[in-house]
C-alpha positions in Angstrom: -26.8 28.5 -23.9 -24.0 26.4 -23.3 -23.4 24.2 -26.2 -22.8 20.1 -24.6 -19.8 18.8 -24.2 -17.8 17.4 -27.2 -16.2 13.8 -26.4 -13.2 12.8 -28.6 -14.2 9.6 -30.5 -11.9 6.6 -31.2 -12.3 4.6 -34.5 -13.9 2.1 -32.5 -16.2 4.6 -31.7 -15.5 4.3 -27.7 -14.5 7.7 -25.8 -11.8 8.9 -24.6 -10.2 10.1 -21.8 -9.2 13.9 -22.6 -5.1 13.7 -21.5 -5.5 16.4 -19.0 -8.9 14.0 -17.3 -5.5 11.5 -17.0 -3.5 13.9 -15.7 -5.7 14.4 -12.9 -6.4 11.2 -12.2 -2.8 10.8 -11.4 -2.6 13.8 -9.3 -5.2 12.5 -6.9 -3.7 9.0 -7.0 -0.1 10.7 -5.7 -2.1 12.8 -3.1 -3.8 9.6 -1.9 -1.3 7.5 -1.3 0.8 10.2 0.1 -1.7 10.4 2.6 -1.7 7.0 3.6 1.9 7.3 4.1 0.8 8.9 6.4 1.6 12.4 5.4 -1.3 15.0 6.1 0.9 17.9 3.7 1.9 16.9 0.8 5.2 20.3 1.8 6.4 17.8 4.2 6.5 15.1 1.5 8.3 16.8 -1.3 10.8 18.5 1.6 11.9 14.9 3.2 12.2 13.1 -1.0 14.0 16.5 -1.8 11.4 17.7 -4.2 10.9 20.9 -5.0 7.8 21.3 -3.0 5.5 23.6 -5.2 6.3 21.4 -8.5 5.2 18.5 -6.4 2.0 20.6 -5.2 1.4 20.9 -9.1 2.1 17.0 -9.7 -1.0 16.3 -7.1 -3.4 19.2 -8.7 -1.8 16.7 -12.7 -0.1 19.7 -13.9 2.8 19.6 -15.4 4.0 15.7 -14.4 6.3 14.1 -16.9 7.4 10.4 -16.9 10.2 10.6 -15.1 8.9 12.5 -12.7 6.2 10.3 -11.6 8.9 7.7 -11.3 10.5 9.3 -8.8 7.5 10.9 -6.9 6.3 6.7 -7.0 9.7 5.6 -5.3 9.7 8.8 -2.9 6.5 6.6 -2.3 7.9 3.6 -1.9 6.1 1.4 -4.5 6.2 0.2 -7.9 4.7 2.2 -10.9 2.9 -2.0 -11.0 1.8 -1.5 -7.9 0.7 2.7 -8.4 -1.3 2.1 -11.9 -3.1 -1.3 -9.8 -5.9 1.0 -8.3 -8.0 4.0 -10.2 -6.7 3.6 -13.6 -8.8 1.5 -16.4 
């Protein structure tokens, strides 16, 4: 029998998202914006913006994403960080 999933509770009694969920959300947003720019394949986008393809693939999966890399990707998407975080984040 599986045990019920435990959620982290903040001091105010609200559930907190795990860092992994936040990274997954970042990855989904990156992918959504890449597709919106007309790149159906992440490898083409990465190649054209001089980002290692395998590394970029991990970004879209929500893995191994540092702030400096996020800034680089957002810049390649041609938007600001404010625009990036304007949708899909609480």
